[in-house]
C-alpha positions in Angstrom: 16.8 39.1 -34.8 14.2 36.6 -36.1 10.9 37.2 -37.7 7.9 36.2 -35.6 7.2 33.3 -38.0 10.7 31.9 -37.7 10.6 32.2 -33.9 7.4 30.1 -33.9 9.0 27.5 -36.2 12.1 27.1 -34.0 10.3 27.1 -30.6 7.1 25.1 -30.9 7.5 21.4 -30.1 4.1 19.7 -30.1 3.1 16.9 -32.5 3.1 18.1 -36.1 5.1 21.3 -35.4 8.3 21.7 -37.5 10.7 21.7 -34.5 8.6 19.0 -32.8 9.0 16.7 -35.8 12.8 17.4 -35.9 13.2 16.7 -32.2 11.2 13.4 -32.5 13.9 12.1 -34.8 16.3 11.9 -31.9 16.2 9.7 -28.8 15.3 11.8 -25.8 15.8 11.0 -22.1 12.5 10.6 -20.2 13.7 9.5 -16.7 16.7 8.2 -14.8 16.7 4.4 -14.4 16.9 4.7 -10.6 13.6 6.7 -10.5 11.6 3.5 -11.3 11.6 1.0 -8.5 9.6 -2.0 -7.4 7.7 0.3 -5.0 7.2 3.0 -7.6 7.4 1.4 -11.1 5.3 4.1 -12.9 6.3 7.7 -13.5 4.1 10.3 -15.2 6.0 12.4 -17.7 5.3 15.1 -20.2 7.5 15.2 -23.3 7.3 17.3 -26.4 3.8 18.3 -25.4 2.6 14.7 -25.0 1.1 13.3 -21.8 2.8 9.9 -21.1 3.7 7.4 -18.4 7.0 5.5 -18.3 7.0 2.2 -16.5 9.0 -0.9 -15.6 6.9 -4.1 -15.8 7.4 -7.1 -13.6 9.7 -8.7 -16.1 12.1 -5.7 -15.9 11.1 -4.3 -19.4 10.5 -0.6 -19.8 7.6 1.0 -21.7 6.4 4.5 -22.5 2.7 4.9 -23.3 0.0 7.5 -23.5 -1.1 8.6 -20.0 -4.9 8.2 -20.6 -6.4 4.8 -21.2 -7.9 4.4 -24.7 -11.1 3.0 -23.1 -12.5 5.9 -21.1 -9.4 8.0 -20.5 -8.6 7.3 -16.9 -4.9 7.9 -16.0 -2.5 5.0 -16.4 -0.2 6.8 -13.9 -2.4 5.2 -11.2 -2.4 1.8 -12.9 -0.4 -1.3 -12.0 2.4 -3.1 -13.8 2.3 -6.9 -14.5 4.7 -9.3 -16.2 3.8 -8.1 -19.7 2.6 -4.6 -19.5 0.6 -2.0 -17.6 -3.1 -2.3 -16.6 -5.6 0.6 -16.3 -6.9 1.1 -12.7 -10.5 1.8 -13.9 -11.6 -1.2 -16.0 -8.5 -3.3 -16.2 -7.6 -2.8 -19.8 -4.0 -3.9 -20.2 -1.4 -2.7 -22.7 2.1 -4.0 -23.7 5.1 -1.9 -24.5 4.2 -1.8 -28.2 0.8 -0.2 -27.5 -1.2 -3.4 -28.2 -4.3 -3.9 -26.0 -3.8 -7.4 -24.7 -6.8 -7.7 -22.3 -10.3 -6.1 -22.0 -11.5 -8.1 -18.9 -15.2 -6.9 -18.9 -15.8 -7.9 -22.6 -17.5 -11.3 -23.3 -15.4 -14.3 -24.1 -14.3 -14.3 -27.7 -14.6 -10.5 -28.1 -12.1 -9.0 -30.6 -12.4 -5.4 -29.3 -8.9 -5.4 -28.0 -7.5 -6.3 -31.4 -8.9 -3.0 -32.8 -7.1 -0.9 -30.2 -3.7 0.7 -30.7 -2.6 2.7 -27.7 0.1 5.4 -28.1 3.4 3.8 -27.3 7.1 4.5 -27.9 10.3 2.4 -27.6 12.4 2.8 -24.5 16.0 1.8 -23.9 18.3 2.1 -20.9 21.8 3.5 -21.3 24.2 5.2 -18.9 21.8 5.3 -16.0 19.1 7.0 -18.2 15.9 5.8 -20.0 15.7 7.1 -23.5 12.6 7.1 -25.7 12.1 7.6 -29.4 8.9 9.4 -30.4 9.5 9.6 -34.2 8.5 7.4 -37.1 9.7 3.9 -37.5 12.3 2.5 -37.8 14.0 3.9 -34.8 17.6 5.0 -35.4 20.6 4.0 -33.4 20.7 5.3 -29.8 23.9 7.3 -29.7 26.5 5.8 -27.4 28.0 9.1 -26.3 31.2 8.6 -24.4 29.8 9.8 -21.0 27.0 7.2 -21.4 29.1 4.3 -22.5 32.4 4.6 -20.7 32.9 2.1 -17.9 36.3 3.0 -16.4 35.1 5.2 -13.6 32.2 6.6 -11.6 28.9 7.6 -13.2 26.1 9.6 -11.6 22.8 11.0 -13.0 20.7 14.0 -12.1 17.3 15.4 -12.7 17.1 19.2 -12.3 14.1 21.2 -11.3 12.0 22.2 -14.3 13.3 25.2 -16.2 10.3 27.5 -16.8 11.1 28.6 -20.4 11.4 27.2 -23.9 14.1 24.7 -24.8 15.8 26.9 -27.4 16.8 29.5 -24.8 18.7 26.8 -22.9 20.5 25.6 -26.1 21.4 29.0 -27.4 23.4 29.4 -24.2 25.6 26.5 -25.2 27.0 28.5 -28.2 27.3 31.8 -26.4 30.7 31.4 -24.7 31.2 35.1 -23.9 28.6 34.7 -21.1 31.1 32.6 -19.1 33.2 35.6 -18.0 30.2 37.8 -17.1 27.7 35.3 -15.7 30.0 32.8 -14.1 33.3 34.5 -13.7 33.2 34.7 -9.9 32.1 31.1 -9.4 33.6 29.2 -12.3 37.2 28.2 -13.0 37.8 31.7 -14.6 37.7 33.5 -11.3 41.4 33.3 -10.5 42.7 33.3 -14.1 41.2 36.4 -15.9 40.9 40.0 -14.7 39.5 41.3 -18.0 37.4 39.8 -20.8 39.8 38.7 -23.6 39.3 35.6 -25.7 38.9 34.3 -29.2 35.9 32.1 -30.0 35.4 29.7 -32.8 32.4 27.5 -33.8 33.2 24.5 -36.0 30.5 22.4 -37.6 31.1 18.7 -37.4 29.2 15.4 -37.8 27.2 15.7 -34.6 26.7 19.4 -34.1 28.9 22.4 -33.4 32.3 22.3 -31.7 32.8 25.4 -29.5 36.5 26.5 -29.0 37.5 29.3 -26.7 41.1 30.4 -26.6 42.1 32.8 -23.8 45.4 34.5 -22.9 46.1 33.7 -19.2 48.7 35.9 -17.4 51.9 33.9 -17.0 50.6 30.8 -18.7 50.2 31.8 -22.4 47.1 30.9 -24.4 44.8 28.2 -23.1 42.1 26.3 -24.9 38.6 25.2 -23.8 36.8 23.0 -26.4 33.6 21.1 -26.1 30.6 20.5 -28.4 26.9 21.2 -28.7 25.5 17.8 -29.7 22.6 18.5 -32.0 19.9 19.2 -31.3 19.6 19.6 -27.5 22.7 18.3 -25.6 25.8 20.1 -24.2 28.9 17.9 -23.7 31.0 19.5 -21.1 33.8 18.9 -18.6 34.5 20.5 -15.2 36.4 19.8 -12.0 35.4 16.6 -10.1 33.1 17.6 -7.3 34.5 14.9 -5.0 37.7 16.8 -4.4 39.9 14.0 -5.7 41.4 16.2 -8.4 39.9 14.5 -11.5 37.7 15.7 -14.3 33.9 15.4 -14.4 32.8 14.8 -17.9 29.1 15.4 -18.4 26.2 15.5 -20.8 23.5 18.1 -20.2 20.2 17.2 -21.9 17.7 20.1 -22.3 14.5 18.2 -23.1 11.4 20.1 -24.1 8.4 19.3 -21.8 6.2 21.6 -23.9 6.6 25.0 -25.5 7.1 26.7 -22.1 9.0 24.3 -19.9 12.3 22.3 -20.2 13.5 19.3 -18.2 17.3 19.2 -17.7 19.0 15.8 -17.1 22.7 15.6 -16.4 24.9 12.5 -16.7 28.3 12.7 -15.1 31.3 10.5 -15.5 34.6 10.7 -13.6 37.4 8.4 -14.9 38.9 6.5 -11.9 41.3 3.6 -11.8 39.9 0.5 -10.3 36.3 1.6 -10.6 33.8 0.0 -13.0 30.4 1.3 -14.0 28.6 -0.8 -16.6 26.9 1.2 -19.3 23.8 -0.9 -19.0 23.5 -0.5 -15.2 21.6 1.9 -13.1 23.6 4.8 -11.6 23.3 6.8 -8.4 20.6 9.4 -8.8 20.0 12.8 -7.3 17.5 15.7 -7.7 19.0 19.1 -8.0 16.9 22.3 -7.5 18.0 25.6 -9.0 16.2 27.5 -6.2 16.5 27.5 -2.4 13.6 26.9 0.0 12.6 30.6 -0.2 12.2 30.2 -4.0 15.3 32.3 -4.8 17.9 31.3 -7.4 20.9 29.5 -5.9 23.3 32.0 -7.5 26.3 30.4 -5.9 25.8 27.6 -8.5 26.9 27.9 -12.1 23.9 25.9 -13.3 21.4 28.1 -11.4 23.1 31.2 -12.8 22.3 29.8 -16.3 18.7 29.1 -15.4 18.3 32.6 -14.0 19.4 34.0 -17.4 17.2 31.7 -19.4 14.0 32.1 -17.4 14.3 35.9 -17.1 14.2 36.1 -20.9 10.5 35.1 -20.7 8.8 31.8 -21.2 9.4 32.0 -25.0 11.9 34.7 -25.9 10.6 37.2 -28.4 13.5 37.2 -30.8 11.9 39.9 -33.0 13.1 42.5 -30.4 16.7 41.4 -29.7 19.8 43.2 -30.9 22.5 40.8 -31.9 26.2 41.6 -32.3 29.4 39.9 -33.6 29.7 38.0 -30.3 26.5 36.2 -31.1 27.8 34.4 -34.2 27.5 31.0 -32.4 23.8 31.7 -31.6 23.1 32.7 -35.2 24.9 29.5 -36.5 22.9 27.3 -34.3 19.5 28.9 -35.2 20.4 28.5 -38.9 21.3 24.8 -38.3 18.0 24.1 -36.5 16.1 25.7 -39.4 18.1 23.7 -42.0 17.5 20.5 -40.2 13.8 21.2 -39.8 13.7 21.7 -43.6 15.6 18.5 -44.1 13.0 16.5 -42.1 10.2 18.2 -44.0 11.7 17.0 -47.2 11.9 13.4 -46.0 15.7 13.5 -45.3 17.6 12.2 -42.3 18.7 15.0 -40.0 22.2 15.7 -38.7 23.9 13.0 -36.6 21.1 10.4 -36.9 22.5 7.0 -37.8 20.7 3.8 -38.6 20.1 1.1 -36.0 23.1 -1.1 -35.6 25.6 1.9 -35.4 26.0 1.7 -31.6 29.8 2.0 -31.2 31.1 4.5 -28.6 31.3 8.1 -29.9 34.3 9.7 -28.1 34.4 13.5 -28.4 37.4 15.8 -28.5 36.8 17.7 -25.3 39.6 19.5 -23.7 39.9 22.3 -21.1 43.5 23.4 -20.4 42.3 25.8 -17.7 41.5 22.8 -15.5 44.3 20.6 -16.6 42.6 18.4 -19.2 45.2 18.8 -21.9 44.1 16.0 -24.2 40.7 14.3 -24.9 39.7 11.4 -22.6 39.5 8.0 -24.3 38.0 4.7 -23.1 40.1 3.0 -20.5 42.7 5.6 -20.0 43.3 9.4 -20.0 45.5 10.2 -23.0 
């Protein structure tokens, strides 16, 4: 159980809020690369409570700027892109990716008005088929080259999921709550044919980038099997599952739970399946799909593991009232994660660098010790070959 004050601190994400300031110290995905095309080069987004547009200009560069023009607040979502920026549809003011106003066409020749304008803008970088933005104070840190984003020895795909109608923290607490797997997913996940009763040991191990979750389970006739994967702080789950193509491989994935605002969360998923003879450059676009957690009638697609999670998250309420919950020993991972979030909020407030943030120039691949013996992944995958 949390106090009402602590619940507010951990859940509110707007500018100037404690959790919002923490989350702004990390690169966050804003769109999939494939979502911006020549026909549709501008996309309206809401991120951490801020109204923004992400765009690709005529030179191929990406930008993320405030949605409303600094002149008279018309929406840049209806603007047009040019070689060096985005132009407002109302009076033609033009901004570059740094937020500088570079043209005010209706002003007299020699006017310096544009030089006094600084429009909200944030750096954007493509990686692993995604566009990442940094909304924190300069200088921007290194964009983490997580293995699933940077590996090239296989097939990469990216997904945008339907908006989750609840606060981001509910989504992330799920990632350190392994006992829910048996009860919520047991009939549809890989456990269905392996376990008749709930019986497992759960460990949560802090490491340089978050919390490693390890589940060991006795499987009849097969001894004890281990499933290990991390929560990457603050808002990513690194996971592995069966390859959906039916080829028998393993689908490594990153699940980003990105706060839209206090009451809504955008989930992006990046998938990577190692495959001999297939090359997917880390700096290239990737096949994109939109995945809805509900069917056409508006009902949860409860034959899908991910939709089962969303049902559990959303039915807790838009922002879970943690003053009313009753925690037990099985919730130790949730308690550890909440404590970690609060510790890192305090670190930022004191001017320190939060967990896992590295200075620019530290862009080597970060390969993680993910295994799942239940599905045949006995050792961690490494670049170029399965070990």
